C-alpha positions, 0 to 999 in steps of 0.5 A, spaced: 484 409 522 483 410 515 488 412 510 489 420 509 486 424 503 491 428 499 488 434 502 489 431 509 496 429 508 498 436 505 495 439 512 499 434 516 505 436 512 504 443 514 503 442 521 509 438 522 513 443 518 510 448 523 512 444 529 519 443 526 520 451 526 516 452 532 520 447 536 527 449 533 525 457 535 524 454 542 531 450 542 527 444 543 531 440 538 529 433 540 522 435 539 524 438 532 528 432 530 522 427 531 517 432 527 522 433 522 524 425 521 516 424 521 515 429 516 520 426 511 517 419 512 511 420 508 510 415 502 513 418 495 508 420 490 509 419 483 507 426 482 512 429 487 519 430 483 522 434 489 522 440 485 520 447 488 513 448 485 510 455 486 504 455 491 501 460 486 501 455 480 495 452 478 499 445 478 500 446 486 493 444 487 488 447 492 490 453 497 494 450 503 492 451 509 495 457 514 500 455 519 497 453 525 502 457 529 500 463 525 493 462 526 493 461 533 497 467 535 493 473 537 495 480 535 498 482 542 503 476 541 505 478 534 506 485 536 511 483 542 515 478 538 516 483 532 518 488 538 523 483 541 526 480 534 533 482 535 533 481 543 530 474 541 535 472 536 541 474 541 538 470 546 537 464 542 544 464 539 547 464 547 542 458 548 545 455 542 552 456 545 550 453 551 551 460 555 544 459 559 544 464 564 546 469 559 540 467 555 535 468 560 538 474 562 537 477 556 529 478 557 529 477 565 535 481 567 534 481 574 535 475 579 529 470 579 525 470 585 528 464 589 521 462 592 522 457 598 526 451 598 521 445 598 523 440 593 517 436 594 512 442 591 515 448 587 508 451 588 506 450 595 505 456 599 509 459 605 507 464 610 513 468 608 512 473 602 515 470 595 519 476 592 517 476 585 519 480 579 515 486 577 509 484 573 511 488 567 517 484 566 513 478 565 507 480 562 510 485 557 514 479 554 511 475 548 510 467 550 516 465 546 521 469 549 518 468 556 519 460 554 526 461 552 528 465 558 525 460 563 527 454 559 534 456 559 534 457 566 531 450 567 537 447 563 542 451 567 539 449 573 540 441 571 547 443 569 549 445 575 545 440 579 549 434 575 556 438 576 554 438 584 552 431 583 560 429 582 561 422 581 557 416 579 554 413 585 558 418 589 556 421 596 553 427 592 549 423 587 542 421 587 537 425 591 542 429 595 542 435 589 536 438 586 535 443 581 535 450 585 532 454 579 525 450 580 522 454 585 524 461 581 521 458 575 515 456 578 514 462 581 514 466 575 510 461 571 505 461 577 505 469 576 504 469 569 498 464 569 495 468 574 495 474 570 492 470 564 485 471 565 485 479 565 490 480 560 486 477 554 492 473 551 491 466 548 495 461 551 499 457 546 501 451 550 509 452 550 509 455 557 504 450 560 509 444 557 514 448 561 510 448 567 508 441 567 515 439 567 517 443 573 511 441 577 513 433 575 520 435 577 517 437 584 513 431 585 507 435 584 505 430 579 497 430 579 498 438 577 503 437 572 499 432 568 493 437 568 498 442 565 501 437 560 494 435 558 493 443 556 499 443 553 498 437 548 491 440 547 493 447 545 499 445 541 499 437 539 505 437 535 510 438 541 513 431 542 517 433 548 510 434 552 507 427 550 514 424 552 513 428 559 506 426 559 508 419 558 513 419 564 508 420 569 504 414 567 505 408 571 500 403 569 496 401 563 490 403 567 492 410 568 493 410 561 486 408 559 484 413 564 488 418 561 486 417 554 479 420 554 482 427 556 487 427 550 485 431 544 483 426 538 488 426 533 494 423 530 499 425 535 494 422 541 494 415 536 502 415 536 502 417 543 497 411 545 502 406 541 508 409 544 506 409 551 503 402 551 510 400 548 513 403 554 508 400 559 510 393 556 502 392 554 503 388 548 497 386 544 494 385 537 490 391 538 497 395 539 500 392 533 494 393 529 494 401 531 502 401 529 500 398 522 495 403 521 500 409 523 506 406 519 501 406 513 501 413 513 509 414 515 512 408 512 519 411 512 519 412 519 525 409 523 521 411 530 515 407 528 519 401 526 523 402 532 517 401 536 515 395 532 522 392 534 521 394 541 514 391 542 517 384 539 523 385 544 518 386 550 514 380 547 521 376 547 520 375 539 528 376 539 528 374 532 523 379 529 526 385 533 533 383 531 531 383 524 527 390 524 533 393 528 538 390 522 534 393 517 534 400 520 542 400 521 542 398 513 537 404 511 541 409 516 547 407 519 549 413 523 542 413 527 544 412 534 537 412 537 535 406 541 541 402 539 542 400 547 536 396 546 538 393 540 545 391 543 541 388 549 537 383 544 544 381 541 547 380 548 541 375 550 541 372 543 549 371 544 550 374 537 557 376 539 560 378 532 554 382 531 555 386 537 562 387 536 560 390 529 555 394 532 559 397 538 564 399 532 559 402 528 556 406 534 563 408 536 565 411 529 559 415 529 559 418 536 563 415 542 560 420 547 553 418 546 550 414 552 547 409 547 554 408 544 557 407 551 551 402 553 553 398 546 560 397 548 559 396 555 554 390 553 560 387 548 565 387 554 559 384 559 558 378 553 566 377 554 565 377 561 570 383 562 565 386 567 570 391 570 570 394 563 563 394 562 562 398 568 567 403 566 563 404 560 556 404 563 559 409 568 561 413 562 554 413 559 551 416 566 556 421 566 553 423 559 546 423 562 544 421 569 537 419 567 539 414 562 535 408 564 539 402 561 545 404 563 543 404 571 540 397 570 545 394 566 550 397 571 546 393 576 547 387 572 554 387 572 555 389 579 551 382 581 556 378 576 562 382 580 558 380 587 558 387 589 551 387 592 551 394 595 553 397 588 548 393 585 542 395 589 544 402 589 544 402 581 537 398 581 534 404 585 537 409 581 534 406 575 527 405 579 528 413 580 529 414 573 523 410 571 518 406 575 516 402 570 522 398 569 521 391 571 528 389 570 530 394 575 525 391 580 527 384 578 534 385 579 533 388 586 529 382 588 534 378 585 540 381 589 536 381 596 535 374 595 543 373 594 543 377 601 537 372 603 533 378 605 527 374 602 521 379 605 525 385 601 526 380 595 518 378 595 516 386 595 521 387 589 519 381 585 511 383 586 513 390 583 516 387 577 510 381 576 505 387 577 509 390 571 509 384 567 503 380 569 505 375 563 512 373 564 512 366 568 520 368 570 517 373 575 512 369 578 517 363 579 521 368 583 515 371 587 513 363 588 520 362 590 520 368 595 513 366 598 516 359 599 522 362 603 518 366 608 513 360 609 507 362 605 506 356 602 499 357 599 501 364 596 507 360 593 503 355 590 498 360 587 504 364 584 507 358 581 500 356 578 500 363 575 507 362 572 504 356 568 498 360 566 503 366 564 507 361 560 501 359 556 501 366 553 507 367 550 514 363 549 520 366 553 524 364 547 532 363 547 533 367 554 531 372 559 531 379 559 536 378 565 541 375 561 541 369 564 539 364 558 534 361 562 527 358 559 521 359 563 516 357 558 516 352 553 511 353 548 507 347 544 503 345 550 508 343 554 508 346 561 515 348 565 517 342 569 521 346 574 515 350 576 511 343 576 516 340 581 516 346 585 509 346 586 509 339 588 515 340 593 510 346 596 504 341 597 509 336 600 511 341 605 504 342 607 503 334 607 498 334 601 501 328 599 496 326 593 497 333 590 504 333 591 504 326 587 499 328 582 504 334 580 510 329 580 506 325 575 505 332 571 513 333 571 514 326 568 509 327 563 512 333 560 518 328 558 514 326 552 509 332 551 502 333 549 498 327 546 495 331 540 496 329 533 499 335 530 505 336 535 509 332 531 507 336 525 509 343 529 516 340 531 514 341 539 516 334 542 517 333 550 523 336 554 526 329 554 530 327 560 532 333 565 535 333 572 528 336 574 524 330 571 529 325 574 528 328 581 521 327 580 522 320 578 526 319 584 521 322 588 515 318 585 519 311 586 520 312 593 513 314 594 510 308 591 515 304 595 512 307 601 505 306 599 507 298 598 506 299 590 513 295 589 512 294 582 511 301 580 517 303 584 521 298 581 519 301 574 521 308 576 527 306 579 530 302 573 528 308 568 532 312 573 538 307 572 537 308 564 537 315 565 544 316 568 541 321 573 541 320 580 544 313 579 546 311 586 540 313 589 536 309 584 540 303 585 540 303 593 532 304 592 532 298 587 536 294 592 531 296 598 525 294 593 528 287 592 529 286 599 522 288 601 519 284 595 523 278 597 521 278 604 514 279 603 514 273 598 518 269 604 512 271 609 507 269 604 510 262 603 511 261 611 
């Protein structure tokens, strides 16, 4: 992507400014905030002194392009909006005061059609006729007013659904309660789109966005995706529509199939980078694309956060922590994504900095889900797991769809040995976001604790499919295959872990917070993986392969033999419990084969290592006795 010219930059500023106004008018405040932050992230110009220059002045440059919204509205929409102006202002003030049903009643005074109660598809047809509003009540409204009324009804339904769900992890929590307004909203929108062709009105993208949300909530994801694509094509600067579209992407392959259907503009470019980050698809091309966007918006905290999250997913914790630290300095009151920052500090064991972050977030807004997660992580690092669970519950009370809280609460329940609650928490995390590999991995770990290895295998495979280059996940898959008796599959999984370990270093700890290192970098293979492969070969009585992998385990003590290792500071792993177990196995193997000299050398090394000493001494005595017996037999 090349740099923008002055004219293109001016046009982009106008489009973002229009997006802020348009989203605010429709009460899409998060999308408006996103556009406003991007609008203020352009690099400062020397000739931009912040003064309000008259646009008619010759000094103002070329004539600015017209507002996209103004140019896209037809005469019918302008006339309807002008006629409804006073009622629209009334409805918007009701919405801002959180009187959602009252807001909807301004434009749709009668009860909305109840449709039919089928939670799986709000647009499915039934044999019974669905009561509908009079056509004039829908087609006689402007698209802006209709969107505000139906969106208020949707928010009211979400609010009632959360109230009916009662306590977190209670009997009514989960899929028991539904948004009862979905079928009614769907019926109204279906009626509106059916009459669109005959009305000669131009769609604006906002009702398509709302219909896509309703369809996705009703599990009709394919049709919902189609309407969201229409929405971003008609009005690309509504970031909420891109986010909803991204939530329907499950794999990088689905994203690749989606890209040709999207409009070719800057918003689609940002969406691709953000979706790749959400799908843990970290590559040099994504970093390069993000650098190009940051060249246009160097002051964007959102884009810098994407860079930090890319480093986080790649286990480059130091780089991610530095970016988040700089963001805190530049904008100390920004709460967005602080839960991920607290995860990084937790894994790095930076307790003082995590305590400062918890204090900072609490002083800014203690009733934000991100703040509750930061405080919960702080208590978790102090091993006060009950307090951590309390704060994660508080985060979910504020926002039941907050993914981090479900996953982190599952981790805490595992620490508290409450496996039932841990499984339920992880399941809720997966329901919120199927792309969260931590929740899938947590489910696998919990079922392993329960010794239900077939279940654990399924969940570990789901996690590994989402993170194919994470060696820790493939180790878990290999371990489960071994437990269920599929030895060759286990060997292949462990070998995949070795390959994955060569792609990136797992760094200072794992994402699960256990602090285990799965790959070591510098050309060194993980001795634990090699040892497990050797044991699996032993189970199928392939002793030669087993011995070869045990020798590989010992080779990792010294590291690779190439010359530049010393300059890079990448030595071997040294003597560990795993390498000592491999040395003891090899000593016994050589003893069984009659290679007493080699067996004696390995056993003596074990005695010097200080690991498995008693077994090594016993083996030395056996070897000496056997050697003396053979010498006696030879002498006689």
